[in-house]
NUGUBA-318265 format. One line per field, with one value per residue (C-alpha): x, y, z; residue number from 1; residue in three letters. Coordinates in steps of 0.05 Angstrom, whole numbers. Layout:
// residues N
x	c(X ...)
y	c(Y ...)
z	c(Z ...)
seq	c(NUM ...)
type	c(ALA ...)
END
This chain:
// residues 588
x	c(3441 3410 3369 3346 3323 3291 3245 3223 3168 3188 3252 3250 3299 3309 3364 3390 3450 3443 3484 3463 3424 3359 3291 3262 3314 3300 3225 3239 3284 3237 3177 3218 3236 3165 3138 3187 3223 3291 3312 3369 3390 3429 3477 3495 3569 3609 3615 3540 3523 3569 3539 3468 3471 3533 3566 3565 3589 3602 3640 3610 3646 3621 3550 3553 3578 3520 3467 3498 3483 3409 3369 3320 3373 3395 3444 3480 3494 3533 3490 3529 3473 3410 3376 3369 3355 3425 3420 3348 3371 3426 3376 3325 3379 3403 3334 3289 3230 3225 3178 3218 3188 3219 3215 3220 3265 3244 3171 3150 3166 3110 3157 3220 3279 3272 3196 3195 3238 3198 3134 3168 3185 3118 3146 3114 3127 3117 3117 3126 3101 3151 3179 3193 3212 3285 3300 3368 3332 3297 3361 3398 3344 3338 3413 3416 3358 3387 3456 3437 3377 3410 3475 3493 3547 3529 3539 3577 3536 3575 3579 3532 3549 3567 3496 3468 3405 3448 3472 3409 3446 3452 3377 3360 3404 3353 3294 3275 3281 3241 3190 3182 3178 3119 3086 3092 3066 3008 2956 2972 2959 2892 2912 2951 2956 3007 2992 2979 3046 3075 3145 3194 3268 3320 3326 3251 3252 3307 3270 3197 3199 3138 3096 3113 3094 3027 3015 3030 2982 2928 2937 2940 2894 2902 2929 2995 3047 3115 3172 3215 3282 3286 3358 3380 3433 3389 3399 3462 3442 3497 3466 3407 3414 3348 3353 3415 3380 3330 3255 3211 3146 3084 3093 3034 3012 2980 3043 3090 3148 3143 3142 3202 3242 3226 3244 3308 3328 3319 3359 3413 3419 3437 3491 3519 3532 3566 3506 3495 3454 3399 3359 3351 3278 3236 3174 3114 3061 3002 3023 2998 2954 2925 2982 2976 3036 3095 3159 3200 3188 3240 3214 3270 3310 3365 3423 3413 3369 3322 3247 3219 3185 3224 3183 3215 3159 3135 3064 3067 3091 3042 3102 3124 3199 3219 3242 3284 3313 3331 3287 3239 3252 3206 3213 3174 3193 3140 3153 3137 3083 3055 2982 2943 2897 2959 2977 2950 2899 2940 3000 2954 2931 3002 3030 2973 2992 3066 3052 3014 3076 3120 3077 3098 3172 3178 3246 3271 3282 3247 3255 3188 3172 3099 3048 2980 2927 2867 2824 2873 2894 2965 3004 3068 3124 3181 3195 3267 3302 3351 3425 3439 3510 3485 3484 3419 3405 3342 3355 3349 3278 3245 3294 3280 3205 3215 3255 3200 3150 3196 3203 3128 3118 3171 3137 3070 3104 3130 3059 3035 3088 3051 3094 3067 3007 2983 2964 3014 3090 3136 3209 3261 3334 3347 3288 3323 3382 3421 3449 3476 3521 3551 3553 3538 3477 3489 3531 3559 3521 3574 3573 3497 3492 3544 3512 3443 3466 3506 3458 3395 3366 3354 3410 3381 3317 3350 3389 3326 3280 3315 3301 3227 3214 3170 3194 3197 3199 3229 3289 3297 3328 3300 3339 3305 3344 3409 3389 3381 3319 3295 3228 3194 3138 3190 3226 3162 3141 3209 3211 3144 3139 3126 3070 3026 2962 2967 2907 2939 3005 2968 2933 2999 3036 2979 2987 3063 3056 3007 3053 3115 3078 3057 3127 3176 3234 3229 3248 3319 3296 3235 3260 3261 3203 3152 3154 3138 3196 3211 3178 3196 3171 3137 3094 3028 3038 3057 2998 2952 2972 2945 2879 2871 2882 2829 2862 2821 2847 2847 2893 2939 2942 2960 3015 3041 3043 3079 3131 3142 3151 3199 3241 3246 3266 3323 3349 3341 3374 3427 3488 3460 3447 3516 3550 3509 3525 3599 3603 3567 3621 3679 3652 3644)
y	c(960 1018 973 931 992 1024 964 978 1028 1066 1094 1123 1177 1195 1236 1241 1263 1199 1222 1186 1138 1118 1086 1148 1143 1069 1081 1132 1085 1026 1065 1089 1018 991 1045 1031 980 1011 1057 1106 1143 1208 1218 1290 1305 1328 1401 1411 1367 1406 1472 1446 1412 1422 1383 1323 1261 1213 1227 1218 1151 1126 1148 1118 1051 1046 1063 1016 958 975 924 977 1015 992 1047 1105 1173 1230 1293 1358 1405 1405 1410 1341 1370 1356 1282 1278 1304 1251 1196 1219 1224 1153 1124 1167 1119 1107 1146 1181 1187 1239 1225 1289 1279 1347 1335 1384 1441 1463 1472 1432 1437 1386 1391 1436 1389 1327 1362 1382 1309 1280 1247 1239 1271 1232 1263 1206 1215 1252 1212 1263 1217 1210 1276 1308 1361 1308 1268 1331 1351 1282 1277 1345 1329 1262 1289 1357 1330 1271 1304 1360 1380 1444 1455 1517 1565 1548 1473 1459 1521 1481 1459 1500 1500 1495 1540 1550 1580 1510 1504 1576 1576 1530 1546 1594 1668 1720 1720 1644 1637 1685 1651 1583 1608 1649 1593 1563 1626 1635 1684 1733 1752 1765 1819 1797 1781 1778 1749 1749 1739 1787 1742 1745 1821 1827 1781 1803 1872 1900 1838 1839 1913 1897 1840 1885 1939 1887 1852 1914 1960 2030 2011 2032 1977 1964 1937 1894 1861 1786 1767 1696 1724 1776 1755 1723 1676 1701 1770 1809 1849 1885 1946 1919 1922 1972 1967 2022 2042 2078 2061 2078 2011 2047 2084 2043 2092 2089 2013 2011 2058 2021 1953 1980 2011 1944 1906 1960 1952 1879 1897 1952 1897 1853 1806 1792 1728 1726 1683 1741 1759 1821 1818 1861 1869 1913 1971 1959 2017 2045 2019 2030 1989 1956 1922 1859 1800 1749 1683 1679 1732 1742 1759 1703 1655 1652 1636 1706 1737 1801 1854 1917 1962 2031 2051 2124 2138 2095 2072 2000 2010 2051 1994 1958 2026 2041 2103 2078 2023 2013 1944 1893 1823 1770 1702 1649 1616 1682 1681 1721 1753 1788 1825 1878 1849 1872 1832 1772 1775 1783 1725 1680 1695 1683 1617 1594 1610 1574 1512 1507 1517 1479 1480 1543 1611 1662 1735 1761 1830 1850 1906 1914 1956 1995 1933 1897 1850 1822 1830 1790 1821 1771 1705 1687 1633 1666 1652 1606 1628 1648 1590 1554 1531 1491 1458 1526 1542 1507 1538 1607 1596 1574 1637 1679 1648 1662 1734 1741 1719 1768 1823 1807 1809 1879 1901 1876 1918 1964 2022 2017 2065 2040 1973 1983 1980 1996 1976 2014 2010 2083 2122 2176 2130 2085 2023 1991 2051 2044 1969 1938 1908 1840 1855 1803 1800 1834 1896 1897 1889 1943 1992 1977 1984 2048 2086 2053 2025 2091 2141 2166 2187 2211 2261 2288 2293 2353 2391 2380 2317 2258 2204 2135 2075 2024 2019 2045 1983 1914 1853 1806 1750 1784 1848 1912 1954 2020 2020 2075 2083 2102 2148 2186 2187 2209 2267 2297 2352 2323 2372 2348 2312 2236 2233 2282 2243 2180 2216 2246 2179 2147 2202 2195 2120 2131 2182 2137 2078 2122 2150 2098 2134 2184 2132 2159 2231 2225 2280 2329 2307 2273 2288 2357 2362 2437 2501 2529 2588 2544 2510 2543 2521 2450 2448 2448 2375 2361 2395 2351 2289 2300 2346 2405 2476 2470 2409 2443 2505 2461 2428 2496 2525 2463 2467 2542 2528 2470 2509 2571 2527 2496 2564 2598 2541 2523 2545 2517 2450 2447 2463 2411 2357 2375 2369 2302 2276 2300 2282 2207)
z	c(1071 1033 988 1047 1086 1025 1020 1092 1101 1163 1192 1262 1282 1355 1386 1457 1498 1538 1597 1661 1618 1653 1644 1610 1555 1547 1539 1484 1445 1454 1428 1368 1350 1359 1314 1257 1215 1227 1284 1279 1342 1339 1397 1412 1408 1469 1450 1442 1502 1548 1526 1531 1599 1640 1672 1626 1663 1604 1540 1471 1462 1530 1515 1445 1471 1520 1468 1416 1463 1468 1427 1406 1366 1296 1279 1313 1282 1313 1317 1316 1337 1378 1311 1278 1208 1181 1199 1174 1106 1103 1121 1069 1016 1032 1038 993 992 1066 1112 1166 1236 1281 1355 1394 1453 1481 1469 1523 1474 1428 1370 1356 1307 1251 1249 1187 1147 1167 1145 1080 1062 1085 1147 1215 1283 1347 1416 1466 1536 1579 1637 1691 1747 1726 1692 1708 1749 1792 1801 1823 1871 1902 1909 1943 1990 2010 2025 2054 2091 2125 2144 2191 2141 2105 2031 2012 1971 1908 1920 1862 1821 1759 1749 1691 1651 1589 1534 1492 1432 1405 1408 1390 1328 1297 1341 1286 1274 1312 1256 1251 1327 1328 1270 1303 1370 1342 1331 1400 1442 1477 1532 1489 1416 1362 1311 1240 1208 1138 1129 1072 1062 1034 974 961 968 917 869 878 910 874 887 961 967 934 983 1042 1018 1007 1075 1118 1078 1107 1175 1204 1203 1235 1192 1239 1232 1237 1223 1231 1279 1311 1383 1407 1462 1508 1508 1481 1417 1424 1378 1344 1276 1251 1262 1232 1266 1240 1167 1122 1091 1032 1013 969 978 1054 1052 1005 1048 1112 1085 1054 1121 1156 1104 1104 1179 1168 1118 1163 1215 1162 1161 1086 1091 1039 1088 1135 1141 1146 1191 1176 1230 1245 1289 1360 1382 1447 1489 1564 1585 1550 1569 1576 1623 1642 1668 1719 1754 1703 1750 1800 1761 1820 1814 1802 1742 1728 1692 1664 1641 1618 1639 1620 1549 1508 1467 1454 1448 1509 1553 1501 1481 1553 1557 1610 1660 1719 1751 1790 1812 1827 1858 1805 1847 1872 1896 1845 1897 1924 1860 1813 1764 1704 1728 1740 1668 1642 1684 1660 1588 1601 1635 1573 1530 1580 1573 1500 1516 1581 1614 1580 1612 1567 1550 1524 1497 1506 1508 1540 1505 1531 1524 1571 1516 1520 1454 1445 1404 1415 1451 1460 1502 1548 1549 1606 1622 1692 1740 1749 1820 1809 1876 1910 1887 1946 1994 1967 1973 2045 2059 2028 2076 2135 2112 2103 2175 2198 2159 2190 2258 2243 2225 2293 2328 2376 2353 2281 2278 2209 2179 2123 2124 2067 2069 2027 2010 2027 2054 2097 2114 2066 2102 2038 2027 2096 2110 2041 2009 2041 2103 2150 2214 2257 2211 2213 2289 2303 2255 2283 2355 2345 2300 2273 2337 2372 2361 2295 2331 2396 2354 2322 2383 2416 2352 2359 2319 2340 2387 2354 2400 2352 2306 2235 2204 2188 2165 2116 2082 2103 2068 2110 2096 2124 2159 2119 2171 2223 2175 2161 2235 2259 2210 2232 2285 2354 2370 2313 2336 2330 2283 2235 2237 2217 2159 2135 2138 2098 2046 2044 2034 1977 1944 1951 1920 1862 1854 1880 1848 1907 1959 1965 1975 2020 2067 2008 1964 2008 2083 2111 2160 2162 2140 2072 2032 1981 2034 2013 1941 1961 2008 1947 1939 2009 1993 1932 1975 2027 2079 2102 2112 2187 2185 2136 2181 2242 2200 2178 2248 2274 2219 2232 2307 2294 2243 2287 2346 2305 2284 2351 2390 2338 2378 2443 2411 2378 2445 2481 2429 2429 2505 2503 2456 2500 2569 2583)
seq	c(1 2 3 4 5 6 7 8 9 10 11 12 13 14 15 16 17 18 19 20 21 22 23 24 25 26 27 28 29 30 31 32 33 34 35 36 37 38 39 40 41 42 43 44 45 46 47 48 49 50 51 52 53 54 55 56 57 58 59 60 61 62 63 64 65 66 67 68 69 70 71 72 73 74 75 76 77 78 79 80 81 82 83 84 85 86 87 88 89 90 91 92 93 94 95 96 97 98 99 100 101 102 103 104 105 106 107 108 109 110 111 112 113 114 115 116 117 118 119 120 121 122 123 124 125 126 127 128 129 130 131 132 133 134 135 136 137 138 139 140 141 142 143 144 145 146 147 148 149 150 151 152 153 154 155 156 157 158 159 160 161 162 163 164 165 166 167 168 169 170 171 172 173 174 175 176 177 178 179 180 181 182 183 184 185 186 187 188 189 190 191 192 193 194 195 196 197 198 199 200 201 202 203 204 205 206 207 208 209 210 211 212 213 214 215 216 217 218 219 220 221 222 223 224 225 226 227 228 229 230 231 232 233 234 235 236 237 238 239 240 241 242 243 244 245 246 247 248 249 250 251 252 253 254 255 256 257 258 259 260 261 262 263 264 265 266 267 268 269 270 271 272 273 274 275 276 277 278 279 280 281 282 283 284 285 286 287 288 289 290 291 292 293 294 295 296 297 298 299 300 301 302 303 304 305 306 307 308 309 310 311 312 313 314 315 316 317 318 319 320 321 322 323 324 325 326 327 328 329 330 331 332 333 334 335 336 337 338 339 340 341 342 343 344 345 346 347 348 349 350 351 352 353 354 355 356 357 358 359 360 361 362 363 364 365 366 367 368 369 370 371 372 373 374 375 376 377 378 379 380 381 382 383 384 385 386 387 388 389 390 391 392 393 394 395 396 397 398 399 400 401 402 403 404 405 406 407 408 409 410 411 412 413 414 415 416 417 418 419 420 421 422 423 424 425 426 427 428 429 430 431 432 433 434 435 436 437 438 439 440 441 442 443 444 445 446 447 448 449 450 451 452 453 454 455 456 457 458 459 460 461 462 463 464 465 466 467 468 469 470 471 472 473 474 475 476 477 478 479 480 481 482 483 484 485 486 487 488 489 490 491 492 493 494 495 496 497 498 499 500 501 502 503 504 505 506 507 508 509 510 511 512 513 514 515 516 517 518 519 520 521 522 523 524 525 526 527 528 529 530 531 532 533 534 535 536 537 538 539 540 541 542 543 544 545 546 547 548 549 550 551 552 553 554 555 556 557 558 559 560 561 562 563 564 565 566 567 568 569 570 571 572 573 574 575 576 577 578 579 580 581 582 583 584 585 586 587 588)
type	c(MET ALA ASN THR VAL ASN LYS ARG LYS LYS ILE ALA TYR SER PHE ILE ILE GLY ASP LEU PHE HIS TYR GLY HIS LEU ARG LEU LEU GLU LYS ALA LYS ILE SER SER ASP TYR HIS ILE CYS GLY VAL ILE ASN ASP HIS VAL ALA LYS ASN TRP GLN SER PRO VAL ILE CYS SER PHE GLU GLU ARG LYS LYS VAL ILE GLU LYS ILE ILE HIS VAL ASP GLU ILE MET ILE GLN ASN SER MET ASP PRO THR GLU ASN LEU ILE LYS ILE HIS LYS LYS TYR PRO HIS ALA LYS ILE ILE LEU PHE GLN SER HIS GLN LYS TRP GLY TYR MET PRO GLY VAL ASP TYR ILE LYS GLN ILE GLY GLY GLU ILE VAL ARG PRO ASP PHE TYR PRO GLY LEU SER ARG GLU VAL ILE ILE LYS GLU PHE PHE LYS SER VAL ALA GLY SER SER SER ARG LYS PHE LYS THR ASN SER LEU SER ASN LEU ARG ILE GLY ASP VAL LYS PHE PHE SER LYS HIS PHE SER SER LYS ALA ASN THR LEU ARG ASN LEU LYS PRO LEU LEU LYS LYS SER LEU ILE GLU LYS GLU PHE ILE PHE THR VAL ALA GLN TRP GLU GLU LYS LYS GLU GLU ILE VAL LYS GLN ILE LYS SER ILE TYR GLU ASP ARG LYS ILE VAL VAL ARG SER SER SER MET ASN GLU ASP LYS TRP GLU TYR SER GLN ALA GLY TYR TYR GLU SER ILE LEU ASN VAL ASN SER LYS ASN SER ASP GLU ILE ASN ARG ALA VAL SER LYS VAL ILE SER SER TYR GLU MET LYS ASN ASP PHE SER LYS ASN ASN GLN VAL LEU ILE GLN LYS GLN THR GLU ASP VAL ILE LEU SER GLY VAL ILE PHE THR ARG GLN ILE GLU THR ASN THR PRO TYR TYR LEU ILE ASN TYR ASP ASP SER SER GLY LYS THR TYR THR VAL THR ALA GLY ILE GLU ASN LYS LYS ILE GLU LEU LEU ARG ASP VAL GLN PHE GLU GLN ILE ASN PRO ILE TRP LYS LYS LEU ILE ASN ALA ILE ARG GLU ILE GLU SER PHE LEU SER GLY LEU VAL LEU ASP ILE GLU PHE ALA ILE ASN GLN GLU LYS LYS ILE ILE ILE PHE GLN VAL ARG PRO LEU ALA ALA ASN SER LYS PHE PHE SER ILE ASP ASP ASP ILE ILE LYS GLU ARG VAL LEU ILE ASN GLN LYS LYS TYR VAL GLY LEU LEU LYS ASN ARG ASN ILE ILE LEU ASN GLU LEU ILE LEU SER ASP MET ALA PHE TRP ASN PRO ALA GLU LEU ILE GLY ASP ARG PRO ASN TYR LEU ASP TYR SER LEU PHE ASN HIS LEU ILE MET LYS SER SER TRP ASN GLU ALA LEU ARG PRO LEU GLY TYR THR LYS VAL ASN SER GLY LEU MET VAL LEU LEU SER ASN LYS PRO TYR VAL ASN VAL HIS ASN SER PHE LEU GLY LEU LEU PRO ALA GLN LEU PRO ARG LYS LEU LYS ILE GLU LEU ILE ASN PHE TYR ASN LYS LYS LEU LYS GLU ARG PRO GLU LEU HIS ASP LYS VAL GLU PHE GLU ILE VAL HIS ASN CYS TYR GLU TYR GLN PHE ASP LYS LYS ALA GLU GLU LEU LEU LYS ASN GLY PHE ASN LYS ASN GLU ILE ASN ILE LEU LYS LYS SER LEU ILE HIS LEU THR ASN ASN ILE TYR GLU ASN PHE ASN LYS ASN ILE THR LYS LYS THR ILE SER LEU LEU VAL PRO)
END
């Protein structure tokens, strides 16, 4: 057989899982056969298949038997990884004179395992047209729609909980190191950039240390550089190992000693973790400067795998490592199909850049480290497929988007409430009251309705009004998607002295909203750090903030007098109020 095939010019190699075999699979195999003299199909083994796309319906033997009967396949090989390189090496060794054509079964990805080896041996890479109509995701969605849509029977929330995006460690093991991933993505990116990189292995460093140092000095001239780890085991795909190995910032690229020390520290950090592979790499890059924002973005909400971009960021320190080091961690979540006119321009630019990267790695959930500089350029530091151990409810995306629309309409309805004196409404977990602490973050409706009726509907305000605070004609709590929120507008209004003029109340609530948006970390202490709700000796000093934000001295004086009157009233009538409240509790 070997001599026969060697005489042939072309061998095609395709590889598939082949579970739920359909027309899309058949088209791939047919094209591979048409393009070659001999077609070998790799069938992924059970262990890899189950970790890549669970659940797997058919066993390896069952899948193999089906594919063996396809007339477009001449030979079957078992493939023990999502990377076909091992099989490609075997084929090339057996048929050294044949041209090998690799058919990418995951052709939607911009880079694919096996590509480097095919290029090395002068082979060819074919990316057949993707056939989306019968993908597993489409089949699952259609099944769910047909059953859930035509039946009054409700699915339990976990009824499809075994559907997962797959365990990407089998892909990521060969997807390349951090350094190679960046190198492969760099020429493809138009909406973001990757700093100039220079990559070498531990083995190369040990053999040609002086030559490598000279190259670094020549490439980066007198610029600051960062010496980064790029171990082959840097990130386990079940969890992030950001910061697990050393990366050295602000290294002088003209100083040989500094370069030597930095590289040695990175390599030593591998050895300290019992990672002695000579194939581990060191990544040198230009140090990113003039950073205004840095962080990590996940392309799905990592805890629930729902369709949100989750951005953890630092917009104050000017550093690039604070989020991954756990020093700073502001957070924003954006629905994946968010309308750009609704969000800050800087997030619009970032999401555009991330979507471009996603287009090269379609179907994978990504963890991307980034920075934004003063020129508003997006710099990418790392792109990593996320572990998919969390459940992936692709069928729920449309439902979630529908719920978002329902909540948007409900929010607009709250804004139209005649008791809202502004055209802005902020909802908070715990501004003045903390429902989650008392009834839970996702309470059952009985708990919510009782708590709302007994306290949050009116009692919270009725207890304050005798003390001199403003009357509020609507409740303090709002329920959206079974999560209780505090109406911040009502919190602010209910904590202001009743005798303040309406116009001044509006101006103060506008100011409080602005301050809360600038400092969201104060949302659980608004009565202490934001609202003027009693007189204190530091009032005059704190009033300087009001002057800087457009309030005049007369308005500040009116506020001061109101607070003095309210505070005196509370002290002077304390015993009277306590007696009255005690009697109200005892007498029906």
